[in-house]
VOGU-3710 file (C-alpha; in Angstrom, 3 decimals, decimal comma):
1> mshlsgydlg> 0,000/0,000/0,000  1,416/3,386/-0,912  1,937/5,843/1,898  0,165/9,194/1,692  1,628/12,230/3,377  -0,499/14,796/5,167  -0,388/16,994/2,080  -1,477/14,263/-0,349  -4,182/12,930/1,957  -5,627/16,378/2,624
11> wsvfglaldg> -5,883/17,364/-1,017  -7,153/13,950/-2,103  -10,071/14,345/0,320  -10,541/17,887/-0,958  -10,698/16,600/-4,532  -13,357/14,069/-3,594  -15,394/16,775/-1,918  -15,261/18,906/-5,054  -16,662/16,102/-7,190  -19,714/15,087/-5,197
21> enlvyafhvn> -21,293/13,036/-7,991  -18,257/10,823/-8,488  -17,965/10,371/-4,726  -21,542/9,118/-4,489  -21,234/6,597/-7,299  -17,687/5,495/-6,423  -18,911/3,518/-3,410  -20,794/0,256/-3,821  -23,260/0,769/-1,015  -26,891/-0,030/-0,471
31> gvlkivilvv> -29,674/2,382/-1,247  -30,176/3,686/2,289  -26,567/4,755/2,733  -26,572/6,287/-0,728  -29,608/8,375/0,192  -27,906/9,553/3,376  -24,841/10,615/1,388  -27,044/12,477/-1,053  -28,854/14,285/1,752  -25,565/15,359/3,320
41> fhqctnllve> -24,224/16,694/0,046  -27,578/18,270/-0,749  -27,500/20,168/2,532  -23,878/21,245/2,896  -21,752/20,550/-0,200  -20,408/24,078/-0,618  -19,724/24,629/3,058  -18,094/21,193/3,355  -15,655/22,165/0,620  -14,841/25,393/2,460
51> ailclciawh> -14,341/23,553/5,761  -12,028/20,911/4,269  -10,002/23,607/2,524  -9,635/25,558/5,784  -8,715/22,387/7,650  -5,993/21,558/5,116  -4,527/25,052/5,440  -4,676/24,947/9,246  -3,112/21,478/9,306  -0,174/22,560/7,147
61> iilyvslghv> 0,371/25,572/9,406  0,365/23,299/12,459  2,985/21,046/10,856  5,439/23,953/10,900  4,216/26,171/13,741  2,388/24,248/16,454  0,848/26,319/19,216  1,574/23,468/21,603  5,276/23,924/20,831  5,181/27,719/20,943
71> mwmyvtnifq> 3,889/27,650/24,530  7,143/26,012/25,688  9,406/28,647/24,128  9,459/31,125/27,022  9,190/28,681/29,938  12,355/27,717/31,818  12,819/24,515/33,762  14,718/24,319/37,054  16,972/21,290/37,239  19,610/19,904/39,572
81> rwdhvlfyyf> 23,261/20,593/38,873  25,950/18,535/40,598  28,360/21,404/41,121  31,676/21,486/42,987  30,014/21,475/46,422  28,470/18,039/45,914  31,610/16,789/44,149  33,917/17,634/47,059  31,374/16,280/49,527  31,086/12,878/47,844
91> fslffcrkyn> 34,877/12,754/47,234  35,655/13,273/50,924  32,859/10,906/52,015  34,141/8,089/49,777  37,750/8,306/50,933  36,704/8,639/54,561  34,760/5,385/54,289  37,623/3,668/52,453  40,180/4,793/55,055  38,050/3,426/57,903
101> ghienkplti> 37,733/0,126/56,064  33,952/-0,195/56,059  32,740/0,648/52,586  29,020/-0,180/52,663  26,609/-0,624/49,821  24,201/2,015/51,099  22,583/4,868/49,193  24,531/8,062/49,484  22,890/10,711/51,618  23,591/14,386/52,052
111> pkdidlhlet> 22,602/16,890/54,736  19,366/18,681/54,000  20,953/22,063/54,721  23,642/21,591/52,056  24,501/24,573/49,870  22,729/23,258/46,770  22,057/25,496/43,785  19,582/24,770/41,006  19,996/26,071/37,485  17,435/26,975/34,838
121> ksvtevdala> 17,118/25,769/31,260  14,654/26,680/28,539  12,134/23,948/27,822  12,331/22,618/24,272  10,146/20,245/22,303  12,677/17,445/22,789  12,498/17,913/26,566  8,705/17,750/26,491  8,489/14,502/24,502  9,101/12,359/27,581
131> lhyfpeyqwl> 6,552/14,132/29,765  3,324/12,557/30,946  0,314/13,413/28,752  2,398/15,284/26,169  0,612/13,632/23,171  -2,784/14,480/24,680  -1,702/18,058/25,322  -0,310/18,557/21,830  -3,361/16,967/20,211  -5,844/19,064/22,193
141> vdftvaatvv> -4,043/22,336/21,490  -3,441/21,701/17,787  -6,927/20,350/17,152  -8,434/23,325/18,970  -6,464/25,711/16,762  -7,550/23,893/13,595  -11,198/23,777/14,702  -11,146/27,459/15,615  -9,751/28,344/12,179  -12,513/26,328/10,524
151> yivteayysl> -15,104/28,064/12,707  -13,767/31,534/11,858  -13,785/30,841/8,114  -17,263/29,349/8,391  -18,518/32,463/10,161  -16,920/34,612/7,466  -18,640/32,493/4,818  -22,019/32,979/6,493  -21,495/36,712/6,920  -20,692/37,115/3,213
161> tgpsqemnig> -23,352/34,842/1,737  -26,098/35,441/4,275  -28,324/32,834/5,943  -28,900/29,666/3,962  -30,231/26,170/4,358  -26,752/24,673/4,593  -25,540/22,989/7,733  -22,997/24,962/9,761  -19,859/22,808/9,832  -18,312/25,007/12,539
171> ivwcmlvlaf> -20,830/23,628/15,039  -19,539/20,096/14,478  -15,925/21,142/15,059  -16,783/23,026/18,237  -18,628/19,997/19,585  -15,623/17,792/18,770  -13,346/20,155/20,688  -15,672/20,006/23,697  -15,738/16,211/23,497  -11,932/15,994/23,442
181> alkvlfsltt> -11,583/18,458/26,329  -14,058/16,489/28,455  -12,278/13,256/27,555  -8,935/14,679/28,713  -10,410/15,957/31,977  -12,103/12,601/32,551  -8,799/10,802/31,971  -7,022/13,061/34,465  -9,777/12,608/37,045  -9,641/8,810/36,792
191> hyfkvqdgge> -5,981/8,921/37,860  -6,991/10,620/41,100  -9,494/7,831/41,738  -6,735/5,230/41,351  -4,781/6,670/44,283  -5,514/4,487/47,312  -3,921/6,367/50,203  -4,523/9,982/49,188  -7,679/12,015/49,650  -8,047/12,979/45,988
201> rslcvtfgff> -10,919/10,561/45,418  -12,880/11,863/48,400  -12,250/15,445/47,310  -13,620/14,819/43,802  -16,705/13,037/45,154  -17,313/15,785/47,721  -17,125/18,552/45,139  -19,299/16,510/42,775  -22,107/16,288/45,349  -21,596/19,931/46,293
211> ffvkamailv> -22,031/21,076/42,703  -25,047/18,792/42,252  -26,813/20,537/45,137  -25,637/23,921/43,885  -26,956/23,224/40,380  -30,359/22,169/41,731  -30,502/25,408/43,707  -29,488/27,517/40,694  -32,048/25,875/38,414  -34,958/26,911/40,648
221> vtenylefgl> -33,939/30,583/40,585  -36,302/32,655/38,471  -35,183/34,458/35,342  -35,665/37,778/37,092  -32,267/37,162/38,698  -30,447/34,758/36,336  -31,525/35,301/32,743  -30,407/32,117/31,038  -33,636/31,679/29,099  -34,069/28,044/30,127
231> etgftnfses> -37,768/28,426/30,891  -38,508/30,125/27,574  -36,387/27,675/25,617  -37,944/24,608/27,207  -41,473/25,929/26,669  -40,710/26,589/23,011  -39,141/23,137/22,676  -42,183/21,398/24,172  -44,666/23,284/21,997  -42,644/22,645/18,829
241> avhflekqgl> -42,272/18,948/19,654  -46,013/18,516/20,256  -46,804/20,347/17,010  -44,330/18,170/15,093  -45,772/14,954/16,526  -49,303/16,084/15,685  -48,271/16,680/12,080  -46,914/13,133/11,977  -50,240/11,790/13,274  -48,994/10,967/16,773
251> eakgpvsqlt> -50,443/12,000/20,110  -48,059/13,141/22,849  -48,092/15,559/25,745  -44,442/16,440/25,319  -40,991/14,876/24,987  -39,868/15,215/28,617  -40,980/17,043/31,723  -39,232/20,163/32,917  -38,259/18,543/36,224  -36,579/15,646/34,412
261> lkfflavlcs> -34,641/18,038/32,204  -33,384/19,981/35,213  -32,386/16,768/36,983  -30,237/15,628/34,048  -28,768/19,121/33,796  -27,839/18,970/37,483  -26,141/15,582/36,978  -24,168/16,984/34,042  -23,207/20,022/36,116  -21,987/17,822/38,975
271> ligafltfpg> -19,741/15,888/36,575  -18,319/19,107/35,151  -17,680/20,383/38,669  -15,891/17,151/39,626  -13,725/17,349/36,495  -12,785/20,970/37,254  -11,901/20,353/40,910  -8,161/19,863/40,606  -7,710/22,332/37,709  -9,262/25,012/39,917
281> lrlaqmhlda> -7,150/24,103/42,952  -3,984/24,064/40,858  -4,864/27,421/39,312  -5,148/28,977/42,771  -1,706/27,722/43,775  -0,097/28,924/40,536  -1,814/32,292/40,931  -0,339/32,805/44,400  3,127/31,709/43,299  3,021/33,904/40,196
291> lnqttdkftq> 2,042/36,935/42,279  4,885/36,322/44,736  7,451/35,902/41,962  6,364/38,864/39,826  7,558/42,377/40,619  6,011/44,200/37,669  2,837/46,008/38,745  1,135/45,709/35,366  1,709/41,945/35,276  0,307/41,641/38,781
301> lllhinflsp> -2,769/43,582/37,670  -3,262/41,213/34,735  -2,884/38,233/37,066  -5,594/39,624/39,353  -7,922/40,283/36,404  -7,241/36,794/35,087  -8,140/35,242/38,431  -11,323/37,317/38,781  -12,416/36,895/35,149  -14,727/33,895/35,868
311> llmvllwvkp> -16,513/36,002/38,490  -17,017/38,788/35,959  -18,409/36,244/33,487  -20,827/34,993/36,125  -22,041/38,527/36,826  -22,866/39,047/33,140  -25,928/36,817/33,580  -27,045/38,279/36,920  -29,853/40,504/35,719  -30,164/42,983/38,641
321> itkdyvmnpp> -26,417/43,729/38,558  -25,665/44,073/34,847  -28,578/44,023/32,423  -31,004/46,102/34,480  -28,453/48,901/34,804  -27,797/48,811/31,062  -31,381/48,458/29,828  -32,973/50,647/32,522  -30,277/52,993/33,853  -31,299/55,268/36,759
331> lgkesvplmt> -30,824/58,563/34,896  -33,394/60,840/36,468  -37,081/60,511/35,751  -36,681/59,127/32,236  -35,036/55,754/31,697  -33,315/55,558/28,315  -31,722/52,192/27,438  -28,013/52,469/26,686  -28,200/49,654/24,133  -30,512/47,022/22,758
341> ensfdtirlw> -30,773/43,488/24,094  -29,016/42,099/21,019  -26,111/44,490/21,543  -25,866/43,461/25,187  -25,750/39,783/24,189  -23,006/40,572/21,679  -20,968/42,459/24,279  -21,336/39,507/26,627  -19,883/37,177/23,994  -16,954/39,491/23,273
351> viilfcalrl> -16,167/39,948/26,967  -15,929/36,179/27,467  -13,664/35,805/24,427  -11,392/38,624/25,653  -11,118/37,006/29,077  -10,243/33,689/27,409  -7,533/35,446/25,389  -6,176/37,016/28,585  -6,058/33,640/30,321  -4,194/32,168/27,363
361> ammrhhlqay> -1,715/35,062/27,427  -1,058/34,557/31,155  -0,429/30,836/30,740  3,347/31,294/30,585  3,433/33,047/33,965  1,401/30,283/35,593  3,475/27,455/34,124  6,675/29,215/35,154  5,317/29,591/38,668  4,629/25,859/38,722
371> lnlaqkcvdq> 8,160/24,981/37,554  9,601/27,208/40,261  8,126/24,807/42,814  11,368/22,815/42,500  13,369/25,710/43,936  10,680/26,230/46,557  10,941/22,574/47,656  14,735/22,805/47,912  14,520/25,995/49,972  12,028/24,299/52,279
381> mkkeagrist> 14,336/21,282/52,577  17,255/23,477/53,667  15,237/24,605/56,691  14,850/21,017/57,920  17,302/18,925/59,913  18,595/15,495/58,987  19,770/13,885/55,781  18,221/12,942/52,446  19,329/10,428/49,848  20,524/11,677/46,498
391> velqkmvarv> 17,881/9,598/44,724  15,078/11,214/46,709  16,559/14,642/46,043  16,661/13,989/42,319  13,073/12,733/42,339  11,908/15,779/44,285  13,401/18,143/41,719  12,551/16,156/38,570  8,975/15,301/39,604  7,895/18,904/39,094
401> fyylcvialq> 8,986/18,929/35,462  7,624/15,472/34,630  4,044/16,595/35,398  4,262/19,843/33,450  1,936/18,637/30,669  -0,640/17,513/33,232  -0,650/21,018/34,696  -0,821/22,526/31,204  -3,838/20,356/30,367  -5,546/21,358/33,607
411> yvaplvmllh> -4,999/24,977/32,600  -5,957/24,682/28,909  -8,907/22,256/28,971  -11,306/24,480/31,013  -10,283/27,427/28,847  -11,082/25,472/25,678  -14,459/24,402/27,073  -15,381/27,957/28,014  -14,332/29,372/24,649  -16,151/26,850/22,493
421> ttlllktlgn> -19,362/26,844/24,507  -19,355/30,591/23,853  -18,856/30,009/20,124  -21,697/27,485/20,119  -23,860/29,965/22,020  -23,288/32,538/19,317  -24,042/30,192/16,414  -26,828/28,003/17,786  -28,318/30,860/19,805  -28,596/32,991/16,661
431> htwgfyedsd> -26,525/35,861/18,068  -24,364/38,249/16,066  -20,771/39,463/16,313  -21,608/43,044/15,343  -23,259/45,761/17,391  -25,542/46,840/14,572  -29,085/45,704/13,960  -29,133/42,905/11,400  -31,462/43,370/8,484  -33,680/40,461/7,658
441> hpvsdtaegs> -31,952/38,469/4,942  -34,252/36,483/2,708  -33,711/32,785/2,967  -31,931/31,490/-0,081  -33,785/28,936/-2,128  -30,720/27,620/-3,900  -30,599/24,539/-1,741  -34,250/23,832/-2,438  -33,970/24,203/-6,191  -30,477/22,794/-6,654
451> qlpcpdekmk> -30,201/19,706/-8,743  -29,315/16,591/-6,872  -26,516/14,405/-8,215  -28,982/11,599/-8,788  -30,901/10,741/-11,973  -33,347/8,441/-10,190  -36,630/10,263/-9,546  -37,662/7,850/-6,802  -34,439/8,394/-4,908  -34,788/12,127/-5,476
461> atvsqitmal> -38,229/12,067/-3,862  -36,849/10,094/-0,914  -34,095/12,650/-0,429  -36,670/15,447/-0,480  -38,720/13,685/2,200  -35,684/13,250/4,430  -34,794/16,895/3,886  -38,277/17,951/4,968  -37,984/15,753/8,064  -34,673/17,386/8,949
471> gglkniftpl> -36,345/20,759/8,497  -39,008/19,678/10,967  -36,314/18,784/13,494  -34,830/22,248/13,044  -38,194/23,676/14,036  -38,104/21,600/17,243  -34,545/22,443/18,313  -34,906/26,190/17,998  -32,343/28,905/18,816  -34,315/29,706/21,977
481> lfrgllsflt> -33,619/26,218/23,339  -29,911/26,310/22,466  -29,607/29,834/23,824  -30,933/28,757/27,201  -28,880/25,555/27,456  -25,586/27,015/26,240  -25,969/30,188/28,297  -26,415/28,061/31,392  -23,469/25,766/30,553  -21,163/28,711/29,825
491> wwiaaclfsi> -22,188/30,372/33,067  -21,779/27,103/34,965  -18,218/26,459/33,751  -17,191/29,960/34,810  -18,967/29,572/38,163  -17,243/26,231/38,860  -13,828/27,632/37,998  -14,233/30,620/40,280  -15,755/28,639/43,169  -12,984/26,030/43,182
501> slfglfyhqy> -10,236/28,614/42,637  -11,563/30,691/45,521  -11,571/27,626/47,770  -8,048/26,776/46,595  -6,898/30,305/47,346  -8,236/30,036/50,890  -6,721/26,557/51,271  -3,201/27,456/50,101  -3,174/30,859/51,776  -4,532/29,998/55,216
511> liva> -5,165/26,285/55,847  -1,722/25,033/54,799  -0,012/27,802/56,748  -2,111/26,981/59,821
//
């Protein structure tokens, strides 16, 4: 079998996408699968071509400039250097034992208060290859970059051509990114459950139950205080589902009760809270260390804003604090709104994206603060009495660097989840990126009147029926439903991050010291 490079494979797939008719008839499949392929190409052929082209370009950029590699460029590792102090110490210890005539096969030990100096070295890609979870970290970062590029080009395509009946491919890529981020967090959490002696398992379970109760309490709050739009979205979903079932000749009161929906949402929220437990605790520790090691006032200000950014995101959905003051400002007797509701929703999206960009920019400071834990451990060791073996000393210093990718994943994965739930909120919630009022674009009928790559009239009629059924499903899952669900999930991720980080700040600042 001939081997295809990334370039050949990418453009071969692109060529197949350009020639949809040949792709359909190249496969020897049964009629059902052929109809499905026709429906897919009938719905999103043009946009699929654009997405594959963008993915090929993004993939070739990643081959040369990987964001996962760029993040290591300005981070320095602290490692152990066996300088002249240790050399003279071991030299004198060896000859002293040999002179006394009792050379023993024991591990060499040194005093804990020895004058040991650690050096720094820039982290390279070669150094990171041997780290735990490096493939997962590189895959998550590079795939997120590629998916974001596809989403941006897709949004540009929609803004230029206007609304159409084509499927938005950017939604699929955002959902894949969320799935990979949750998979990585789940994999990291399972390692804490494998520890027998530590309290990591109990901590995850405790926070999981805590967030389950918290989610149940949040879901009963009226929309006068938290304006997610869950009530409106669920009501619209139930009415649309009943209407759709009646058109199909079926009798039903509704797909699911509101209490059941909130229960499953609370279970999902508890799982997200359990996954974000240790990322939030680690973020609090890195935040404190970064503040102590930074002398620049502007950098300290950015670190404080970065830590408080989830709280500011949470307040964006608290109606009495933000929206009421914007829509009904207390300016004398007359209350003139400062902006429309659509403009406020757009500002909310942009604020979240800016905070995500700030957190990504401050990643280097947090990772450097984590690597400096090696020097902190050595300084703490020098204050203790007794001796330590050289093997234990090496493990203490090297252990910090070996788990660097785990810490990077705990920092990046929640950020990726928050960013792409916001992107999904914009697209599925039918929001806009601009602050102007959108004019009503007429729906294009090109997809309806386009010729299908199929000469069979019977198959063409079947494809039309499936297309109408998919259109009926679009009427059930309306933007109001997605706006409520994704607004709540975006708010919940930010609330979990801030709650756990605040607890971690209190724990590292006061409980450990006490």
